[in-house]
Rosetta silent file (secondary structure, phi, psi, omega in degrees, C-alpha in Angstrom):
SEQUENCE: MRISQGRNQESVAATVAERALQPAKNLLEEVGDMMILTGKTLVSAVKPPYPYGGEFMGQFLFVLRLCWLPLMISTVAVTYGAPGLQALGFLTVLGAPDRLGSFFNLAVTREFAPFISAIVVIGVAGTAITADLGARKVREELDALQVLGGDPVKNLVVPRFLALMIVTGLFDVFTIIFGITGGVLASLVYSEPLGPFFSTFFQQSSLTDLWASVVKCVIFGAITAIVCCYKGMTASGGAEGVGRAVNQAVVIAFIGVFAFNVVFTQTLLATNPDMMIIR
SCORE:     score description
SCORE:     0.000 S_00000001
   1 L     0.000  -47.974  179.547   23.800  -46.329  -55.436 S_00000001
   2 H   -63.944  -38.318  179.039   26.327  -45.557  -52.727 S_00000001
   3 H   -62.812  -41.592  179.600   25.945  -41.837  -53.388 S_00000001
   4 H   -64.187  -42.597  178.001   22.174  -42.151  -52.989 S_00000001
   5 H   -63.531  -39.719  178.776   22.560  -44.061  -49.697 S_00000001
   6 H   -63.750  -40.822  178.695   24.994  -41.432  -48.428 S_00000001
   7 H   -65.573  -38.463  178.904   22.558  -38.643  -49.244 S_00000001
   8 H   -64.337  -40.969  178.674   19.755  -40.531  -47.487 S_00000001
   9 H   -64.990  -41.264  177.802   21.885  -40.956  -44.363 S_00000001
  10 H   -63.685  -39.734  178.979   22.785  -37.264  -44.381 S_00000001
  11 H   -63.993  -42.143  178.693   19.108  -36.365  -44.767 S_00000001
  12 H   -64.493  -43.276  179.393   18.145  -38.602  -41.831 S_00000001
  13 H   -62.312  -41.114  179.176   20.928  -37.148  -39.683 S_00000001
  14 H   -65.151  -39.244  179.176   19.831  -33.608  -40.548 S_00000001
  15 H   -65.039  -42.849  179.198   16.220  -34.452  -39.696 S_00000001
  16 H   -63.813  -43.430  179.111   17.219  -35.961  -36.346 S_00000001
  17 H   -63.873  -39.217  179.764   19.397  -32.949  -35.505 S_00000001
  18 H   -65.140  -41.297  178.556   16.607  -30.564  -36.476 S_00000001
  19 H   -66.726  -36.971 -179.480   14.125  -32.388  -34.253 S_00000001
  20 H   -68.198  -34.782 -177.850   16.595  -32.427  -31.358 S_00000001
  21 H   -90.000   -6.324 -176.092   17.241  -28.698  -31.652 S_00000001
  22 H   -61.006  -43.123  178.295   13.616  -27.726  -32.260 S_00000001
  23 H   -60.119  -42.240  178.621   12.730  -27.209  -28.551 S_00000001
  24 H   -65.198  -39.000  177.907   15.726  -24.914  -28.066 S_00000001
  25 H   -63.328  -43.818  178.971   14.839  -23.039  -31.258 S_00000001
  26 H   -64.117  -39.405  179.689   11.248  -22.575  -30.126 S_00000001
  27 H   -63.976  -43.824  178.907   12.393  -21.363  -26.714 S_00000001
  28 H   -63.880  -38.867  177.762   14.723  -18.774  -28.244 S_00000001
  29 H   -64.421  -40.122  178.963   11.968  -17.577  -30.554 S_00000001
  30 H   -67.251  -39.187  177.356    9.596  -17.214  -27.611 S_00000001
  31 H   -61.493  -42.599  177.208   12.220  -15.329  -25.606 S_00000001
  32 H   -62.630  -42.846  177.653   12.664  -12.949  -28.534 S_00000001
  33 H   -64.059  -37.422  178.026    8.924  -12.438  -28.835 S_00000001
  34 H   -66.834  -36.306  176.680    8.710  -11.774  -25.086 S_00000001
  35 H   -65.481  -39.342  176.388   11.456   -9.156  -25.346 S_00000001
  36 H   -63.362  -42.942  178.038    9.509   -7.473  -28.155 S_00000001
  37 H   -63.147  -36.667  177.440    6.369   -7.565  -25.995 S_00000001
  38 H   -62.263  -45.147  178.315    8.350   -6.026  -23.127 S_00000001
  39 H   -61.826  -44.677  178.656    9.434   -3.132  -25.340 S_00000001
  40 H   -62.618  -38.103 -179.023    5.890   -2.566  -26.604 S_00000001
  41 H   -66.182  -44.382  179.557    4.571   -2.676  -23.036 S_00000001
  42 H   -63.416  -41.967  179.148    7.060   -0.098  -21.758 S_00000001
  43 H   -65.913  -43.301 -179.091    6.317    2.237  -24.669 S_00000001
  44 H   -67.196  -29.212 -178.268    2.554    1.826  -24.265 S_00000001
  45 H   -69.627  -32.358 -176.447    2.799    2.447  -20.520 S_00000001
  46 H  -101.797  -12.941 -177.193    4.345    5.922  -20.939 S_00000001
  47 L   -91.815  126.407  178.625    2.727    6.959  -24.210 S_00000001
  48 L   -68.993  157.088    2.328   -0.674    8.718  -23.947 S_00000001
  49 L   -80.509  175.018 -177.543   -3.547    8.107  -23.796 S_00000001
  50 L  -122.859   78.156 -175.017   -3.897    6.148  -20.568 S_00000001
  51 L   -86.168    3.706 -169.542   -7.179    4.226  -20.760 S_00000001
  52 L  -100.512   16.216 -177.465   -6.104    1.431  -18.425 S_00000001
  53 H   -60.090  -48.364  179.650   -6.644    3.100  -15.019 S_00000001
  54 H   -65.348  -41.387  177.883   -9.711    1.093  -14.100 S_00000001
  55 H   -64.443  -37.249  178.537   -8.224   -2.162  -15.362 S_00000001
  56 H   -63.229  -47.816  179.856   -5.039   -1.452  -13.414 S_00000001
  57 H   -63.800  -38.842  178.335   -6.895   -0.948  -10.121 S_00000001
  58 H   -62.388  -44.593  178.830   -8.968   -4.039  -10.772 S_00000001
  59 H   -67.780  -38.180  179.328   -5.870   -6.178  -11.390 S_00000001
  60 H   -60.530  -50.413 -179.362   -4.050   -4.632   -8.413 S_00000001
  61 H   -68.908  -33.432  178.208   -6.870   -5.469   -6.000 S_00000001
  62 H   -62.379  -48.932  179.726   -7.376   -8.861   -7.658 S_00000001
  63 H   -66.291  -41.387  179.880   -3.756   -9.914   -7.096 S_00000001
  64 H   -61.264  -43.657 -177.921   -3.711   -8.438   -3.601 S_00000001
  65 H   -67.839  -37.132 -176.884   -6.866  -10.290   -2.612 S_00000001
  66 H   -76.851  -33.552 -165.207   -5.699  -13.619   -4.008 S_00000001
  67 H  -100.665  -20.641 -168.682   -2.107  -13.623   -2.798 S_00000001
  68 H   -65.129  -40.878 -178.412   -1.843  -12.069    0.650 S_00000001
  69 H   -70.481  -48.996  174.774   -3.014  -15.103    2.670 S_00000001
  70 H   -58.550  -34.529  179.335   -0.950  -17.758    0.812 S_00000001
  71 H   -64.461  -46.895 -178.279    2.001  -15.371    1.012 S_00000001
  72 H   -63.538  -47.895 -177.812    1.735  -14.954    4.780 S_00000001
  73 H   -64.367  -44.271 -178.418    1.276  -18.657    5.503 S_00000001
  74 H   -63.761  -43.366 -176.483    4.062  -19.741    3.127 S_00000001
  75 H   -65.856  -48.689 -179.457    6.568  -17.201    4.432 S_00000001
  76 H   -62.463  -43.091 -178.120    6.058  -17.931    8.124 S_00000001
  77 H   -65.378  -45.808 -177.428    6.086  -21.696    7.539 S_00000001
  78 H   -67.513  -47.339 -177.433    9.194  -21.711    5.327 S_00000001
  79 H   -70.985  -29.360  176.509   11.266  -19.311    7.435 S_00000001
  80 H   -68.396  -38.379 -176.013   10.253  -21.002   10.678 S_00000001
  81 H   -82.577  -59.240 -171.654   11.336  -24.394    9.393 S_00000001
  82 H   -76.219  -68.817 -179.044   14.409  -23.992    7.163 S_00000001
  83 H   -78.663   -7.897 -179.191   16.364  -20.884    8.243 S_00000001
  84 H   -90.283  -81.980 -175.408   14.653  -20.896   11.655 S_00000001
  85 H   -62.421  -47.937 -175.292   14.664  -24.221   13.473 S_00000001
  86 H   -68.889  -43.425  179.717   17.393  -25.927   11.458 S_00000001
  87 H   -67.069  -39.738  179.846   19.770  -22.960   11.352 S_00000001
  88 H   -67.074  -37.555  175.649   19.244  -22.194   15.038 S_00000001
  89 H   -62.360  -41.053  178.232   19.905  -25.810   15.959 S_00000001
  90 H   -66.577  -42.783  179.978   23.161  -25.718   13.988 S_00000001
  91 H   -67.336  -32.319  177.397   24.189  -22.388   15.512 S_00000001
  92 H   -64.939  -40.040  176.822   23.406  -23.682   19.000 S_00000001
  93 H   -60.911  -37.611  179.522   25.806  -26.582   18.451 S_00000001
  94 L   -79.870   -5.593 -179.715   28.468  -24.031   17.470 S_00000001
  95 L    77.820   24.002 -178.807   27.682  -21.962   20.564 S_00000001
  96 L  -135.226   55.125  179.915   26.486  -18.933   18.584 S_00000001
  97 H   -66.594  -19.599 -179.883   22.663  -18.906   18.645 S_00000001
  98 H   -70.255  -13.591 -179.291   22.739  -15.100   18.792 S_00000001
  99 H   -82.551    3.066 -179.681   23.966  -15.063   15.163 S_00000001
 100 H   -62.064  -33.911  178.971   20.565  -16.202   13.908 S_00000001
 101 H   -62.086  -43.486  177.391   19.612  -12.571   13.256 S_00000001
 102 H   -61.423  -42.555 -179.862   22.575  -12.089   10.906 S_00000001
 103 H   -64.707  -36.867 -179.409   21.692  -15.280    9.084 S_00000001
 104 H   -67.156  -33.704  175.942   18.073  -14.179    8.716 S_00000001
 105 H   -65.057  -43.238  179.892   19.121  -10.965    7.021 S_00000001
 106 H   -67.182  -42.699 -173.718   21.229  -12.921    4.545 S_00000001
 107 H   -82.092  -48.013 -171.966   18.650  -15.656    3.983 S_00000001
 108 H   -84.040  -55.204 -175.310   15.291  -13.904    4.267 S_00000001
 109 H   -62.536  -42.473 -174.069   15.861  -10.303    3.206 S_00000001
 110 H   -84.758  -33.664 -171.433   18.113  -11.115    0.283 S_00000001
 111 H  -126.334  -56.015 -172.448   16.704  -14.409   -1.016 S_00000001
 112 H   -61.900  -45.392 -177.233   13.749  -16.061    0.727 S_00000001
 113 H   -60.965  -51.000  177.596   11.463  -13.001    0.741 S_00000001
 114 H   -62.246  -39.772 -177.159   11.807  -12.222   -2.996 S_00000001
 115 H   -68.774  -42.856  179.057   11.582  -15.872   -3.994 S_00000001
 116 H   -64.546  -40.462  176.937    8.502  -16.645   -1.899 S_00000001
 117 H   -60.020  -45.858 -179.151    6.815  -13.507   -3.225 S_00000001
 118 H   -65.214  -42.069 -178.300    7.619  -14.515   -6.800 S_00000001
 119 H   -63.532  -44.300 -179.147    6.506  -18.128   -6.310 S_00000001
 120 H   -66.929  -43.901 -179.003    3.164  -17.125   -4.797 S_00000001
 121 H   -64.303  -42.697  178.449    2.507  -14.450   -7.432 S_00000001
 122 H   -64.065  -47.048 -175.106    3.401  -16.832  -10.281 S_00000001
 123 H   -70.346  -31.629 -176.124    1.376  -19.710   -8.867 S_00000001
 124 H  -100.320  -60.498 -175.217   -1.713  -17.695   -7.949 S_00000001
 125 H   -79.196  -40.440 -177.760   -1.906  -14.496  -10.009 S_00000001
 126 H   -62.013  -43.277  178.682    0.224  -15.537  -13.000 S_00000001
 127 H   -64.826  -38.546  178.887   -1.838  -18.622  -13.718 S_00000001
 128 H   -64.818  -40.117  178.944   -5.064  -16.606  -13.419 S_00000001
 129 H   -65.260  -44.815  179.638   -3.761  -13.984  -15.867 S_00000001
 130 H   -62.322  -44.585 -179.681   -2.672  -16.619  -18.385 S_00000001
 131 H   -64.691  -39.740 -179.546   -5.980  -18.451  -18.156 S_00000001
 132 H   -64.723  -51.561 -179.615   -7.962  -15.205  -18.509 S_00000001
 133 H   -68.353  -34.711  177.485   -6.080  -13.946  -21.553 S_00000001
 134 H   -63.824  -41.475  177.576   -5.915  -17.441  -23.037 S_00000001
 135 H   -64.581  -39.152  177.270   -9.691  -17.802  -22.794 S_00000001
 136 H   -65.541  -35.313 -179.666  -10.127  -14.411  -24.460 S_00000001
 137 H   -66.597  -48.297 -176.473   -7.722  -15.478  -27.197 S_00000001
 138 H   -70.712  -22.795  174.889   -9.489  -18.732  -28.050 S_00000001
 139 L   -87.225    3.307  177.369  -12.849  -16.903  -28.008 S_00000001
 140 L    64.943   24.098  177.380  -11.322  -14.413  -30.481 S_00000001
 141 H   -70.549  -34.106  179.134  -12.010  -11.484  -28.151 S_00000001
 142 H   -66.793  -39.830  176.016   -8.483  -10.142  -28.690 S_00000001
 143 H   -64.123  -40.213  178.506   -9.005  -10.152  -32.449 S_00000001
 144 H   -63.857  -37.221  178.139  -12.333   -8.358  -31.980 S_00000001
 145 H   -62.877  -41.059  178.173  -10.596   -5.732  -29.828 S_00000001
 146 H   -67.078  -38.809  178.479   -8.105   -5.053  -32.598 S_00000001
 147 H   -62.128  -35.679  179.453  -10.877   -4.834  -35.194 S_00000001
 148 L   -79.791    1.657  177.378  -12.585   -2.196  -33.051 S_00000001
 149 L    92.433    6.916  178.647   -9.368   -0.163  -32.977 S_00000001
 150 L   -86.144  156.634  179.463   -8.228   -1.148  -29.495 S_00000001
 151 L  -107.168  110.724 -179.564   -4.656   -2.053  -28.577 S_00000001
 152 H   -58.662  -33.374 -179.607   -4.449   -5.335  -26.607 S_00000001
 153 H   -66.418  -48.503 -178.029   -1.025   -4.380  -25.249 S_00000001
 154 H   -69.599  -39.146 -173.833   -2.146   -1.018  -23.855 S_00000001
 155 H   -86.060  -25.235 -175.134   -5.546   -2.186  -22.648 S_00000001
 156 H  -118.553  -45.014 -175.300   -4.670   -5.637  -21.306 S_00000001
 157 H   -77.523  -46.307 -175.556   -0.924   -6.149  -20.889 S_00000001
 158 H   -58.336  -48.709  179.929    0.095   -2.755  -19.462 S_00000001
 159 H   -62.482  -35.922  178.039   -2.334   -2.762  -16.481 S_00000001
 160 H   -71.949  -36.414  177.969   -1.329   -6.313  -15.540 S_00000001
 161 H   -62.102  -50.380 -179.462    2.353   -5.466  -15.992 S_00000001
 162 H   -66.906  -41.019 -178.487    2.149   -2.437  -13.703 S_00000001
 163 H   -63.122  -44.766 -179.617   -0.087   -4.169  -11.168 S_00000001
 164 H   -67.644  -37.697  177.958    2.217   -7.180  -10.779 S_00000001
 165 H   -61.908  -48.609 -177.204    5.314   -5.008  -10.495 S_00000001
 166 H   -68.763  -45.441 -178.183    3.833   -2.837   -7.758 S_00000001
 167 H   -64.008  -43.090 -178.925    2.117   -5.644   -5.854 S_00000001
 168 H   -65.503  -38.396  175.495    5.187   -7.889   -5.901 S_00000001
 169 H   -63.186  -41.650  176.790    7.384   -5.046   -4.649 S_00000001
 170 H   -66.659  -40.123  179.171    4.937   -4.356   -1.802 S_00000001
 171 H   -59.365  -33.239 -178.232    4.685   -8.049   -1.023 S_00000001
 172 H   -60.948  -41.558  179.523    8.450   -8.187   -0.537 S_00000001
 173 H   -62.896  -45.287  179.460    8.288   -5.779    2.406 S_00000001
 174 H   -68.559  -33.020  178.274    5.538   -7.802    4.064 S_00000001
 175 H   -65.748  -37.602  175.996    7.370  -11.049    3.308 S_00000001
 176 H   -61.888  -42.909  178.505   10.424   -9.754    5.149 S_00000001
 177 H   -63.788  -45.881  177.709    8.225   -8.966    8.160 S_00000001
 178 H   -62.845  -36.727  178.486    6.575  -12.399    7.998 S_00000001
 179 H   -64.881  -41.052  176.169   10.021  -13.970    7.627 S_00000001
 180 H   -62.306  -36.311  176.968   11.290  -12.228   10.752 S_00000001
 181 H   -60.098  -39.582  175.923    8.211  -13.585   12.524 S_00000001
 182 H   -61.859  -38.571  176.744    9.329  -17.102   11.586 S_00000001
 183 H   -67.318  -38.422  177.200   12.743  -16.405   13.133 S_00000001
 184 H   -63.062  -43.614  178.430   11.142  -15.042   16.290 S_00000001
 185 H   -62.187  -40.923  178.410    9.011  -18.179   16.625 S_00000001
 186 H   -63.899  -40.970  178.144   12.069  -20.402   16.181 S_00000001
 187 H   -63.111  -40.493  179.343   13.946  -18.438   18.858 S_00000001
 188 H   -66.621  -37.415  178.445   11.019  -18.807   21.257 S_00000001
 189 H   -62.670  -37.565  178.972   10.845  -22.569   20.617 S_00000001
 190 L   -86.924    5.372  179.367   14.532  -22.863   21.556 S_00000001
 191 L    58.577   36.996  177.740   13.948  -20.558   24.561 S_00000001
 192 L   -95.368  143.270  177.234   16.456  -18.056   23.212 S_00000001
 193 L   -67.198  147.793 -177.244   16.168  -14.346   24.109 S_00000001
 194 H   -83.115  -17.725 -179.094   14.964  -12.110   21.281 S_00000001
 195 H   -57.996  -52.641  178.806   17.388   -9.282   22.052 S_00000001
 196 H   -61.304  -34.528  179.298   20.450  -10.906   20.406 S_00000001
 197 H   -60.646  -52.774 -178.626   18.331  -11.932   17.397 S_00000001
 198 H   -69.265  -32.377  179.851   17.205   -8.377   16.618 S_00000001
 199 H   -63.592  -49.388 -179.017   20.607   -6.935   17.529 S_00000001
 200 H   -72.907  -29.621  177.693   22.522   -9.059   15.028 S_00000001
 201 H   -62.409  -51.084 -178.208   19.739   -8.729   12.442 S_00000001
 202 H   -73.824  -24.728  175.406   19.917   -4.936   12.381 S_00000001
 203 H   -68.039  -36.517 -179.641   23.698   -5.011   12.683 S_00000001
 204 H   -83.218  -22.838 -174.997   23.903   -7.070    9.501 S_00000001
 205 L   -76.489  156.612  175.272   21.137   -5.161    7.710 S_00000001
 206 L  -152.450  165.738  177.372   21.627   -2.142    5.481 S_00000001
 207 H   -63.396  -30.130  178.007   19.562    0.012    3.161 S_00000001
 208 H   -62.633  -40.245  177.209   21.242   -1.735    0.249 S_00000001
 209 H   -59.553  -43.249 -175.863   19.794   -5.057    1.403 S_00000001
 210 H   -69.814  -51.822 -176.555   16.298   -3.569    1.536 S_00000001
 211 H   -67.383  -34.583  178.410   16.239   -1.673   -1.759 S_00000001
 212 H   -65.227  -39.373  178.529   17.978   -4.519   -3.605 S_00000001
 213 H   -64.946  -42.265 -179.709   15.380   -6.979   -2.310 S_00000001
 214 H   -67.569  -44.935  179.402   12.491   -4.708   -3.350 S_00000001
 215 H   -61.207  -42.387  177.993   13.976   -3.984   -6.786 S_00000001
 216 H   -59.522  -42.341 -179.958   14.559   -7.694   -7.350 S_00000001
 217 H   -66.733  -38.950  178.112   10.939   -8.396   -6.458 S_00000001
 218 H   -60.257  -43.947  178.710    9.674   -5.654   -8.785 S_00000001
 219 H   -66.994  -36.734  174.677   11.620   -7.214  -11.675 S_00000001
 220 H   -57.436  -42.761  178.208   10.270  -10.642  -10.697 S_00000001
 221 H   -63.851  -39.261  178.394    6.779   -9.199  -11.052 S_00000001
 222 H   -64.504  -44.083  178.591    7.624   -7.720  -14.453 S_00000001
 223 H   -60.734  -45.054  179.524    8.998  -11.060  -15.688 S_00000001
 224 H   -60.075  -44.780 -178.473    5.905  -12.864  -14.437 S_00000001
 225 H   -63.318  -45.992 -177.928    3.561  -10.388  -16.133 S_00000001
 226 H   -64.122  -46.834 -177.952    5.323  -10.526  -19.508 S_00000001
 227 H   -63.143  -47.593 -176.094    5.571  -14.316  -19.574 S_00000001
 228 H   -69.207  -39.196  177.336    1.985  -14.926  -18.456 S_00000001
 229 H   -65.898  -41.983 -179.657    0.502  -12.281  -20.761 S_00000001
 230 H   -63.097  -47.474 -178.383    2.505  -13.589  -23.724 S_00000001
 231 H   -66.339  -34.567  177.358    1.515  -17.218  -23.158 S_00000001
 232 H   -68.485  -42.203 -176.786   -2.104  -16.226  -22.661 S_00000001
 233 H   -76.594  -11.786  177.553   -2.255  -14.052  -25.778 S_00000001
 234 L  -111.321   10.573  179.995   -0.637  -16.757  -27.922 S_00000001
 235 L   -67.111  150.701  178.278   -2.714  -19.675  -26.619 S_00000001
 236 L  -155.844  160.522  177.202   -4.491  -21.851  -29.170 S_00000001
 237 L    94.975   24.970  176.080   -6.338  -25.132  -29.324 S_00000001
 238 H    72.519 -153.587 -177.079   -9.360  -24.435  -27.148 S_00000001
 239 H   -62.711  -37.642  178.391   -9.559  -25.263  -23.452 S_00000001
 240 H   -63.391  -40.223  178.473   -6.745  -27.793  -23.725 S_00000001
 241 H   -65.969  -35.575  177.235   -4.498  -25.188  -25.294 S_00000001
 242 H   -65.353  -43.922  177.237   -5.255  -22.717  -22.496 S_00000001
 243 H   -61.524  -39.819  177.600   -4.297  -25.302  -19.890 S_00000001
 244 H   -65.008  -39.078  178.459   -1.100  -26.044  -21.773 S_00000001
 245 H   -64.809  -37.698  177.970   -0.317  -22.309  -21.928 S_00000001
 246 H   -63.107  -46.659  179.001   -0.788  -21.992  -18.153 S_00000001
 247 H   -60.717  -45.264 -179.937    1.646  -24.849  -17.484 S_00000001
 248 H   -64.933  -38.058  179.764    4.218  -23.399  -19.862 S_00000001
 249 H   -62.798  -41.951  179.461    3.840  -19.923  -18.370 S_00000001
 250 H   -62.743  -46.770 -178.588    4.578  -21.203  -14.856 S_00000001
 251 H   -63.829  -48.161 -178.089    7.683  -23.103  -15.973 S_00000001
 252 H   -65.787  -37.852  178.628    9.080  -20.263  -18.095 S_00000001
 253 H   -64.013  -41.652  177.021    8.361  -17.683  -15.377 S_00000001
 254 H   -62.491  -44.458  179.208   10.252  -19.752  -12.809 S_00000001
 255 H   -61.845  -43.977  179.005   13.191  -20.155  -15.178 S_00000001
 256 H   -62.201  -41.808  179.460   13.192  -16.414  -15.913 S_00000001
 257 H   -65.274  -45.648 -179.379   13.077  -15.515  -12.218 S_00000001
 258 H   -64.990  -41.608 -179.520   15.894  -17.907  -11.299 S_00000001
 259 H   -65.334  -44.572  178.946   18.071  -16.779  -14.207 S_00000001
 260 H   -63.654  -37.274 -179.506   17.569  -13.102  -13.404 S_00000001
 261 H   -61.800  -39.095  178.573   18.336  -13.734   -9.724 S_00000001
 262 H   -60.923  -48.354 -178.755   21.729  -15.210  -10.615 S_00000001
 263 H   -65.451  -45.075 -177.300   22.685  -12.183  -12.706 S_00000001
 264 H   -63.380  -45.297 -178.011   21.253   -9.669  -10.213 S_00000001
 265 H   -64.954  -43.916  179.158   22.951  -11.246   -7.183 S_00000001
 266 H   -61.461  -43.676  179.744   26.333  -11.494   -8.883 S_00000001
 267 H   -65.307  -42.633 -178.820   26.117   -7.875  -10.024 S_00000001
 268 H   -63.556  -45.799 -179.014   24.965   -6.647   -6.601 S_00000001
 269 H   -69.301  -33.185  179.006   27.738   -8.413   -4.694 S_00000001
 270 H   -69.390  -35.329 -179.372   30.359   -7.305   -7.224 S_00000001
 271 H   -88.839  -13.185  178.410   29.337   -3.641   -6.904 S_00000001
 272 L  -133.209   72.998 -175.965   28.825   -3.815   -3.117 S_00000001
 273 H   -63.309  -21.195  179.391   31.619   -6.007   -1.695 S_00000001
 274 H   -67.067  -18.727  178.239   30.821   -4.884    1.874 S_00000001
 275 H   -70.018  -16.949 -179.883   27.648   -6.993    1.669 S_00000001
 276 H   -85.749   -4.261  179.081   29.806  -10.127    1.747 S_00000001
 277 L   -85.615  126.515  178.814   31.154   -9.245    5.199 S_00000001
 278 L   -91.976  116.437 -177.784   29.437  -11.140    8.008 S_00000001
 279 L   -94.949    0.000    0.000   29.074   -8.874   11.039 S_00000001
């Protein structure tokens, strides 16, 4: 009797532990599947034939058309408020308002510009991609494509992957410009001359800052494309399942972007220690 009770308790404990670890297990399995999809996408992108030219241009223009206005408004508003007005007020108290340009290079070029680009692309284009592929999945269009001899990865994932990478990298350059505009507006509000702002900005800037910011944004776009395409192509359960896939894609894409940023920033600063010097 006691042996039977002990076995029952062990079984209950094992069941509870399995249920507690199930979300982590599912997440790891999805990460593994996404890595496999990334490998297939890279191989399909360079391996002939290349039937996705029209789809690529369509996705490129689609993302560009949807994202440029939210990107501009978000960047100017965020940089004007947080690193603009608040940082300039703090620097004015310290008697160094001319150092706002240096701070803007550190804040906007290295972090704010890539993050705002990624957030806008995930929220606008990523959700649209997930919903589109999810709707095709639940309507069994992806299965029909495979039956007809088509490759969903080459025909659907690759053009979106390339389009998001290129668009997000281009957006980063414009986000830096919009971010500088926010700093200029903050300087004008405080009646500060613009000469010291641009002087310290370019004094602190380097080509490493620019290319690292663009490369980071390109990888952000790749992460967004893989996550959103994967969640869309694995959606199930009708319209409700598509909505659930969109929500999950946004959350996982944000986590992936933040995690990659930590690794990228640590590696960049470790290999370029001169970037940690404030000029």
